[in-house]
C-alpha positions in Angstrom: 0.0 0.0 0.0 1.4 3.4 -0.9 1.6 6.2 1.6 -0.8 9.0 1.0 0.6 11.9 -1.0 0.4 15.5 0.0 -3.0 17.1 -0.7 -2.7 18.4 -4.2 -6.3 18.2 -5.4 -9.7 18.5 -4.0 -10.1 14.8 -3.7 -6.8 14.4 -1.9 -7.6 17.2 0.5 -11.1 15.8 1.2 -9.7 12.3 2.0 -7.0 13.6 4.2 -9.3 15.9 6.1 -11.8 13.1 6.8 -10.2 12.0 10.2 -10.4 15.6 11.4 -14.0 16.0 10.3 -14.9 13.0 12.4 -12.7 14.1 15.3 -14.2 17.7 15.4 -17.8 16.8 15.2 -19.6 17.6 18.4 -16.6 19.4 19.8 -16.7 23.0 21.2 -14.4 25.5 19.7 -14.0 29.2 20.7 -13.0 31.3 17.7 -11.6 34.8 18.3 -11.0 37.5 15.7 -10.4 41.2 16.0 -12.4 44.1 14.6 -9.8 44.3 11.8 -11.2 41.1 10.3 -14.7 42.5 10.3 -13.8 45.6 8.2 -11.7 43.6 5.8 -13.3 43.0 2.4 -12.4 39.3 2.7 -14.5 39.0 5.9 -17.4 37.2 4.1 -15.0 34.4 3.2 -14.1 34.0 6.9 -17.8 33.8 7.7 -18.3 31.2 5.1 -15.5 29.1 6.7 -17.3 29.5 10.0 -20.5 28.3 8.4 -18.7 25.3 6.9 -17.4 24.3 10.3 -20.8 24.7 11.8 -22.3 22.4 9.0 -19.6 19.8 9.9 -21.0 19.6 13.4 -18.5 21.8 15.3 -20.1 23.7 18.2 -18.9 27.3 17.7 -18.5 30.2 20.1 -17.4 33.4 18.3 -15.7 36.2 20.1 -15.1 39.4 18.1 -13.1 42.5 18.8 -14.0 46.1 17.9 -10.8 48.2 18.4 -10.6 49.9 14.9 -14.4 50.5 15.0 -14.1 52.2 18.4 -11.1 54.3 17.2 -13.0 55.4 14.1 -16.0 56.6 16.1 -13.8 58.5 18.5 -12.1 60.3 15.7 -15.5 61.2 14.2 -16.4 62.7 17.5 -13.1 64.5 18.1 -12.1 62.3 21.0 -8.6 61.2 21.7 -8.0 57.5 22.8 -6.2 57.1 26.1 -4.3 54.0 27.0 -2.3 53.0 30.1 -0.1 49.9 30.0 -1.8 48.9 26.7 -5.3 49.0 28.2 -7.9 51.5 27.0 -9.2 54.0 29.6 -13.0 54.1 29.0 -14.6 57.4 30.2 -18.3 57.9 29.6 -17.8 59.6 26.2 -15.5 56.7 25.1 -18.1 54.2 26.4 -20.7 55.6 24.1 -18.3 55.0 21.2 -17.7 51.5 22.4 -21.4 50.6 22.6 -22.0 52.1 19.1 -19.0 50.2 17.6 -19.7 46.9 19.3 -23.4 47.0 18.4 -22.7 47.7 14.7 -20.0 45.1 14.6 -22.3 42.4 16.0 -25.0 43.4 13.6 -22.6 42.9 10.6 -21.5 39.5 11.8 -25.1 38.3 12.5 -26.1 39.6 9.0 -23.4 37.7 7.2 -24.2 34.5 9.2 -27.9 34.9 8.2 -27.2 34.8 4.5 -28.8 31.9 2.6 -29.3 32.9 -1.0 -29.2 30.0 -3.4 -26.4 31.7 -5.4 -24.1 32.1 -2.3 -21.7 29.6 -0.7 -24.0 29.7 2.4 -27.1 28.5 0.5 -29.6 26.8 2.8 -27.3 27.1 5.8 -30.1 28.4 8.1 -27.7 29.3 10.9 -29.1 30.6 14.1 -27.0 33.1 16.0 -27.4 33.6 19.8 -26.0 36.7 21.5 -26.7 37.9 25.0 -25.4 38.9 28.4 -23.1 35.9 28.8 -20.2 37.8 30.4 -20.4 39.1 34.0 -17.9 41.9 34.4 -16.1 43.7 37.1 -14.4 47.1 37.0 -10.7 47.3 36.5 -10.7 50.2 39.0 -7.7 52.4 39.7 -4.2 51.3 38.8 -1.0 53.4 39.2 -3.2 56.3 40.0 -5.2 55.9 36.7 -8.9 55.5 37.0 -10.0 53.1 34.1 -13.7 54.0 34.7 -15.8 51.8 32.4 -13.0 49.5 31.5 -13.6 46.1 33.0 -12.4 42.5 33.3 -14.1 39.2 33.2 -15.6 38.2 36.5 -17.5 35.1 35.2 -18.8 33.5 32.0 -22.3 32.1 32.0 -21.3 28.8 30.6 -24.6 27.1 31.3 -26.5 29.6 29.2 -24.0 29.3 26.4 -24.2 25.5 26.4 -28.0 25.7 26.2 -27.7 27.7 22.9 -25.0 25.4 21.6 -27.2 22.3 22.4 -30.0 24.0 20.4 -27.8 24.1 17.3 -26.9 27.8 17.4 -23.6 29.6 16.9 -23.0 31.8 20.0 -21.6 35.3 19.4 -20.0 37.1 22.3 -19.0 40.7 22.1 -16.3 42.4 24.2 -18.9 43.9 26.6 -19.8 42.7 30.1 -22.4 43.6 32.6 -22.0 43.9 36.4 -24.6 42.7 38.8 -25.5 46.4 39.2 -26.4 46.6 35.5 -23.4 48.6 34.5 -21.9 47.8 31.1 -18.1 47.6 30.8 -15.6 47.6 27.9 -13.6 44.4 27.9 -10.6 42.9 26.2 -11.7 40.5 23.5 -8.6 38.4 24.2 -9.5 38.0 27.8 -13.2 37.2 27.0 -12.1 34.5 24.5 -9.7 32.9 26.9 -12.2 33.0 29.8 -15.0 31.6 27.6 -12.8 28.7 26.4 -11.8 27.8 30.0 -15.4 28.1 31.4 -16.9 26.0 28.6 -14.1 23.4 28.8 -13.6 24.0 25.1 -11.7 21.5 23.1 -9.9 24.3 21.2 -9.3 28.1 21.3 -8.7 29.3 17.8 -7.4 32.8 17.4 -7.0 34.7 14.1 -4.1 37.0 14.6 -3.0 40.1 12.7 0.4 40.4 11.0 2.3 37.2 10.0 1.3 35.2 13.0 3.6 33.6 15.5 7.0 33.7 13.7 10.7 33.6 14.7 13.1 36.4 14.0 13.6 35.0 10.4 9.9 35.2 9.7 9.3 31.4 9.9 6.1 30.2 11.5 6.7 28.5 14.8 4.7 25.3 14.6 4.3 24.5 18.3 4.8 26.1 21.7 4.3 25.0 25.3 2.6 27.6 27.6 6.0 28.4 29.1 7.6 28.9 25.7 4.7 31.1 24.7 5.3 33.2 27.9 9.0 33.5 27.1 8.2 34.6 23.5 5.8 37.3 24.7 8.6 38.7 26.8 11.3 38.5 24.2 9.3 38.7 20.9 9.8 42.3 20.0 9.6 41.2 16.3 6.0 40.1 16.9 2.9 42.2 16.1 1.3 43.6 19.3 -1.9 41.8 18.6 0.0 38.5 18.3 1.6 39.1 21.8 -1.9 39.5 23.3 -3.1 36.3 21.6 -0.1 34.4 22.9 -0.8 35.5 26.4 -4.4 34.5 26.1 -3.5 31.1 24.7 -0.9 30.5 27.5 -3.5 31.4 30.1 -6.2 29.2 28.6 -3.8 26.2 28.3 -2.7 26.6 32.0 -6.4 26.6 33.0 -7.4 23.4 31.2 -7.9 24.1 27.4 -6.0 21.3 25.7 -5.1 23.1 22.5 -4.9 26.7 21.4 -4.3 27.5 17.7 -3.0 30.9 16.4 -3.3 31.4 12.6 -2.6 34.5 10.5 -5.9 36.1 9.7 -4.9 37.4 6.3 -4.2 34.0 4.9 -7.3 32.8 3.1 -8.6 29.6 4.5 -5.9 29.5 7.3 -8.5 28.4 9.8 -9.6 25.4 7.7 -6.0 24.4 6.9 -5.1 24.5 10.6 -8.0 22.4 11.7 -8.4 19.9 8.9 -4.9 19.1 7.8 -2.1 17.3 9.7 0.5 20.0 8.8 -1.7 22.9 9.9 -1.2 26.5 9.0 -0.4 28.2 12.2 1.0 27.8 15.7 -0.3 25.3 18.3 0.1 26.2 22.0 -0.4 23.1 24.1 0.9 21.4 27.2 0.5 18.1 25.4 3.0 16.4 23.0 1.6 16.9 19.5 4.6 15.2 18.0 6.5 12.5 19.9 9.5 10.2 19.4 8.9 7.0 21.3 9.4 3.2 21.3 7.2 1.4 18.8 4.2 -0.6 19.8 2.3 -3.4 18.0 -0.5 -1.1 17.1 2.0 1.0 15.1 2.6 -1.8 12.6 -0.1 -0.7 10.1 1.5 2.8 10.1 4.9 1.3 9.7 3.9 -0.8 6.8 2.4 2.2 5.1 5.5 4.4 5.8 8.0 1.8 4.5 6.1 0.5 1.4 7.2 3.3 -1.0 10.9 3.0 0.1 10.7 -0.8 -0.3 9.2 -0.5 -3.8 11.9 2.0 -4.8 14.6 -0.5 -3.6 15.9 1.8 -1.0 14.9 -0.5 1.9 14.7 -4.2 2.2 11.2 -5.5 2.3 9.8 -6.5 5.7 6.6 -8.4 6.2 4.1 -7.8 8.9 5.3 -10.9 10.7 8.9 -9.6 10.6 7.9 -6.2 12.0 5.9 -8.0 14.8 9.0 -9.9 15.8 11.2 -6.9 15.7 8.8 -4.3 17.1 10.9 -3.8 20.3 13.8 -2.7 18.2 11.9 0.2 16.5 11.5 3.8 17.4 8.8 5.9 15.8 8.0 9.5 15.3 4.3 10.0 15.9 2.5 13.2 14.8 -1.1 13.7 16.0 -1.7 9.9 16.0 0.1 9.2 12.7 3.5 7.4 12.3 5.6 9.7 10.2 9.1 8.3 10.8 10.9 5.3 12.2 14.2 3.6 12.7 15.4 0.3 14.1 18.4 -0.7 16.3 19.8 -4.3 16.4 22.6 -5.0 18.9 25.4 -7.5 18.1 27.7 -9.2 20.6 30.4 -10.0 21.3 31.4 -7.1 19.0 29.3 -4.7 21.2 28.0 -2.6 18.2 24.6 -1.9 16.8 23.0 -1.6 13.4 20.8 1.4 12.6 18.4 0.2 10.0 15.1 0.9 8.4 15.4 4.7 8.8 12.4 6.4 7.1 10.5 9.7 7.3 7.4 10.4 5.4 8.4 12.6 2.4 6.5 15.8 3.4 8.0 15.8 6.9 11.7 15.5 5.9 12.5 19.2 6.0 12.4 19.7 9.7 15.4 17.6 10.7 13.4 14.5 11.9 15.8 12.1 10.2 18.7 13.5 12.0 16.8 13.6 15.2 16.0 9.9 14.8 19.7 9.1 14.2 20.7 10.9 17.4 17.9 9.2 19.3 19.1 5.8 18.2 22.7 6.7 19.0 21.7 7.7 22.6 19.7 4.5 22.9 22.7 2.5 21.7 24.9 4.2 24.3 22.4 3.4 27.0 22.7 -0.2 26.0 26.5 0.0 26.4 27.3 -0.2 22.7 30.5 1.4 21.5 29.7 1.8 17.8 26.8 2.1 15.3 26.8 1.0 11.7 24.4 1.4 8.8 24.1 -0.3 5.4 22.8 1.9 2.6 22.6 1.9 -1.2 21.6 5.5 -1.9 22.1 7.8 1.1 25.8 7.3 2.1 26.5 11.1 1.8 23.7 11.9 4.1 25.0 9.6 6.8 28.6 10.9 6.3 27.3 14.4 7.1 26.0 13.0 10.4 29.2 11.5 11.7 29.4 8.1 9.9 32.6 7.0 8.1 32.9 4.6 5.2 34.0 1.0 6.0 34.3 -2.3 4.3 32.0 -5.4 4.7 34.8 -6.9 6.8 34.0 -4.3 9.6 30.5 -5.9 10.1 29.9 -8.2 13.0 30.2 -11.9 12.1 26.5 -12.6 12.5 25.7 -9.6 10.2 28.2 -10.7 7.5 26.3 -13.9 7.1 23.1 -11.9 6.2 24.8 -9.4 4.0 23.2 -9.4 0.5 26.0 -9.0 -2.0 23.5 -8.5 -4.8 22.5 -5.1 -3.3 26.1 -4.0 -2.9 25.1 -1.9 0.1 27.8 0.5 1.4 28.9 0.2 5.0 29.3 3.2 7.2 30.2 3.2 10.9 30.1 5.8 13.8 32.1 5.7 17.0 29.7 6.3 19.8 32.5 7.1 22.3 32.7 10.6 20.7 29.3 11.6 22.1 26.5 13.4 20.4 27.1 14.7 16.9 27.1 18.3 17.9 30.0 17.6 20.3 32.1 15.8 17.8 
């Protein structure tokens, strides 16, 4: 059986997304986007993606921001925004702008979600949207001598009321406004509202659409995964990040620490980024999670179907020797696998030989679309450490097509005579495999 290729067509994408469609059905996702998304001309496409997710059975809670809308109304009324430590000070005049901006933003979102014309992508969608006083607020009060007035924080999320609407099949829309028990309305941070809602609901995911390029390193490359601690460190040192991205990272870290399993941050301006992040294995953004999304571990018997699928193309190409299911079952304790979100994407085997006290690294394979991230090298180093732990002094490999690759990783050419006696007896001279050896006494490759 051939391994599945990268999704290059509609059919490929649909097949590869099927496991995620099944996995996400009935799950609760909180999706947060800023007011910048709402005023973008591409916003209807984002709403269509939301509608598609809803049609696939995802329980959706949307949290929107309204910062640019508030700023616009303040300019129109000749008011100057005031911030302290990055938080807006909301006096009564500003609060009137907030209420106007938030109300109009919510109306636009509800209007787009209500579309159902036969000629539109949302034909026959019939989406019900539920809004309401789901957020109980508290005043920020006075900090550093600054009275924030009508700026508030989240005191409590009415999770029970939200779940009732979700159970009834509605999309819940939450605005960055909260109400105190005294009936006062407060201007809230949409990032805080989204994080608090995800925690209160026990959401399966918090998905945040960020401005700028998303979560990238200093070279502009997307960072695929972070732990909450790493996210905190990046918010402290990430001067190259968009301010909005820093706020999203802080919200994701907070949500993870309080029980949300996975938080996804994707660049809002990339068309379809939300669908690519949720319905492909590679994703399109950054995952913040305390769990191991990708793991290198000893193989188990239930990995054998994945191993067979991974090895088949390399066996057909003559790069690897064919191994039957029975052979893999017998050798399973020798194998290490790289697992990504439940799928085996790499493997390597280690066989020890005595009395020579050396080991053979064999059956090294990484699925083609995952070879660029150094996983092959990581597997080699993992096997080398495993061999050292077994007390082996050397490691050897037989290869027909990748000798240069192994030489770059500390292996040196040798003759067949250098093989252990038991391995010489199994050497297939018709393949004319090259022998390369590595002295494990030198330590890890980076110390060599």
